[in-house]
Structure formats: structure tokens, C-alpha cells
C-alpha positions, 0 to 999 in steps of 0.5 A: 880346698873348696870345690864346686859340687855339681847342682841337681841336674837341670830340667830340659827347659832350664837347660834350653834357656841357658844354651839359648843365652850362651848361643847369643852371647858367644863372641870373642872366639873359642877362648871367650866361648869356653870362658863363658861356658865355664862361668855359666855351667860350672861356677853359676849353675854348678851343672858339671864338675870343673874336672869333668869340664876340663877332660871334655875340653881336652877331648874336644881339642884333640877332635877336628872342628870347632872345640867350643861348639863341640864342648857344648855339645858334650855337656848338653849330652851329659845332661840330657842325652843325645837330644841335649847334645843336639840342642846345645850344638845347634844353638851354639851355631845357629844364631851366628849362622843366621847373622852370617847368612844375612851379611853374606847376602847384603855383601853380594848385593851392596859389597861394590858400594864405595861406603861399604867397601870403605868400611870393610877396609877397616874390618880387614885391618882389624882382623890383622891385629886380631889374628896376631893377638891370637898368635901371641895368646896361643904361643903363651899358652902353648910353648913352654919347652924347647921342643914346643918351639921347635914344632912350632918353628918347623910347622911354619917353615913347612907351610910358608916356605915349603907348601906342605899340606896342612894335614901332614903338618898336623899329623906329623906334629901329633906323632912327634908329641905322641913319641915324646910324651912321658908317662904319668899316673893321674892323681886322685884329683885329676880322675873322674868316673867314667861316663855311662856304659857303652858297648862296641856295638853301640859305638858302631851303630851311633858312628854309622848313623851320624855318618849317614846324616853327614854324607847322604845329603851331600851325596844326594846334591852331588848326584843331582847336579853332577860331579863337575858343579860347584855344589859338589866341589863345596860338599867335597872341600868342606867335608875334607876340611872338617876332617883336618880342622885341628886347633881351631879356626885360626889354624885352618884359615890360611889352608882354606883361604889359599884353597878357596882363592887360588885353587877354586877361585871362589873369592879373592883374598880381600873377600876372604878377609871380608868374611873373616870379619863378618864371622868375628863380629857375630856370635858362635864359632869363627869357623862360620866363615865357611858359610860366607865362602860357600855362599859366595861360591854358590852365588857365582858359579852355581848358575840361575837363580844365583841366590838360590845357589848361594843359599845352597852353597851356604847350607852345604858348607855348614852341614859339611862343617858342623855335622861331623862334630856331632858324629865325633862327640856322640861316638866319643863322648862315652870314653871321654874320661878314660881317654883324658888320663892317657898320657900319650894322647895328651903328648899328641895334643901338645904337639898339634897345639904347638904346630898350631902356633906356626900355622897361625904365624903363617896366616898372619904373614899371608893376610898382612901381605894381602891387606897392606899390599895390592900386589904380591908375587910368589917366587920359587927357588927349587922346593922354596916358595917366597911370597914378595910384595911390591912395596910400591903398592903399600896401602897407607890407609890399611896400615894406619887403620891396623895401627889404630886397631892395635892401639884399641886391642893391645892399648886400650884393650877394647873388645873385638866387636868394639874394635871392628866397629871403630876401625870400619867407622874410621875407614868410612869417615876417612873415605868420605873426607877424601871423597869430599875433598 
């Protein structure tokens, strides 16, 4: 059996060029981003062994936060230490973050223009199908045994019908997976050498340093503007979100959308879908949608000058979302090889990923109801919540655009960016023709 042997360690300049390329090409969500890194880093350049790549990926999936960005950070750390990890992680995020920021500014300035609104209706319809595609993909990869299906079904019922908080669902699924995990002794092929030796004191110092880097700027902004200001709410909400962001962005969207829309009133459900559509069209993690939400929150509720508070809100959301990933990676990276061989942790990960399927199903239904129907009412029957649409408010155009997106994604197998562009253009043409008539 042939194996891919690691090539000589690249220079920092060589790695910088490749991380820049990955940052601008990282479309397609975490699955596409991870596949891109595997092809470039393992197969083409041979800078990391396949087994170490998989061990690192399993570790990142156990952590809250964007796993593809964390994987890039880990590999950068392996190659060039902390500077390499920072460079890889930042270049994975910054290109998309700059694009999302520009699109967010354009959205608040021109989003009410009929042509722009028409284009975004096509984006929303495509996003619905993209989320459904993600549900199918994750389910096929995740649900193998009967208890996997049971955890997924239980997670869906808990969040959709009983409104159980997302962190409780994740913790419960991890506990079930941990308890059901079978002992397994890794084979020689599955083992890899440990990372550089590190003392407990070094680990504590690293964790304390990155905890300060994460929290001190957020606390300073809170002290400057006060507890009741929207910037403090942004800092607190997205910091909490960063700690429960297991399973990737799709698993978080329902929780984040419901809080941002219903609890804080920063934006509407339709605008949340617009933000997701913007994040889908850009490189980098899908969780960059937090930047869009933070910008709208600061722009609308921060005060004057509105644009400055919008920029501050976007910056706080990005900081609170991504800096914790550096904390987790730089603290835990030296222990990856030992943790990856622990069967109980592998079982906990399996429970979490099964629950994510149920959470994404909830997200799919929540988004579908708010895109396809103008009016949706929540009714409570004791602890049971039912979201019931007014069928008379069905948006026929959105339904037809959703069918078009499904044909493009599932039938023609067009990529995400192409599908979004075509559905947006179709919606815009539809609006021009109907308005002209």
C-alpha cells in the first residue's frame, strides 16, 4: 500500500503563498474547504501526513467553532509555530470577511431598492435548497447505527417542538455518545507520534494569554459604552455563541437566527436569510454570517454615526467568533495525537454529529416556513410549540425559485456560487418582467 510521505518543511514564505491561495478559494462550506486543504497540503505538497491531517480534523470537530478554519490554524502551527497558525487562520478568514463587510454596507444602503430585493429573493430560495443539501450530506455521513438516528430524532424534537436550548442538546448528545462508546485499541496505522512536548504550566500560560486577547477588548468596549448598549450585547451574545458552536455553522444558524431575530430584534428572519446568502457567496467559513448580523445590529441600534457603529458591531462579532478558535487550537494542539486515540472522546463526537442532523432539520423547516410564507404563527400547547404557516400567504415566486435551485444543485449539480447567481438573476428578471407588465 502506497502512503503519502511528508515533503521537506516549507519555508514560511512558501506557506504564506499557499495559505493566501486557500483563503481566496475556500468556497463550498467546510466540506469543500477541508477537501481543498487535503488536496493542497497532503496530496500536492505533502506538508503533512494523511493520518495527522485526519487526527487534527477529528480534534477540530470536537471543538466549538469553524472546524475548517481551526484545521488550517493547526496545520499552520505544525509547520511554523504560533506565527504559522495565526497566519493560516487569519488568511482563511480575512478575504471572506472583507467581502461580507462590503456586501453588508451595500445591503443597508441599497437593500430596499426593488431590484436588490428581487435578487435577494432568489438568494433566499437557493439557500433553502443548500441547507437541505447539507442536511442530506451530513445525514449520510453521520447516521449509521440505530442510536445515531435516535439521537438525531431526539435533537430535532427537543429544539423544534420543545425549544430546548441548543447547548443543552449538544451536551446531552455528547454524554450519550461518550457513554455508548466502545473501547478500541488503535492500530499501528492509526497511530501517529505525539506533538512537541509541552508542560502543564506552558499550557496554562497559553490559555491565559489567549483568554486575555479574546476578552479584554470586548470588556473594554463594554466599559466604554455601558451594559445596556448594543455593542455589549453583541460581545456577550457572540462570545456565548463561540462556546457552543459545535457541528459547524449550519447547526448554529437556527439558534443564532432565533436569538438575533426574536430576542434582540437586530434584524428580521428574511434579512437573516439574506445574510446567510451573502456568506454563502464568499470564501471562508459560513459562520461569517455573524459579521453581517453584528453590522446590522450596530448600524441600527448603536446610535450616530450609524456606519461607524455598524463597523464596530461587525468587528466585535468577528472578534468574539474567531479569537476563541485560536485559544482552543494553540492550547490543545500539542495534545491532538493523544486525544485522537481516545475512544470515549470519539464517541462523544459521534453523538454531537448525530444531534447536528436533527438541528439542521430544524433549521431547514424554520427557514422554509419564513421564506415560503409571509405569515408564520407559533402556538403553544403546554410545553409543545408548533410553528404554523398561513397557507394563504404562500409566496409562489419563492417556491418556484426553490424548485429551480433544487434542479441546479441536485439535477445539474451546479456549484453553490453558480446556483446563487442564477436564482438571483432569475428573480431579478421575473421582477422586471412583472413590473414592466
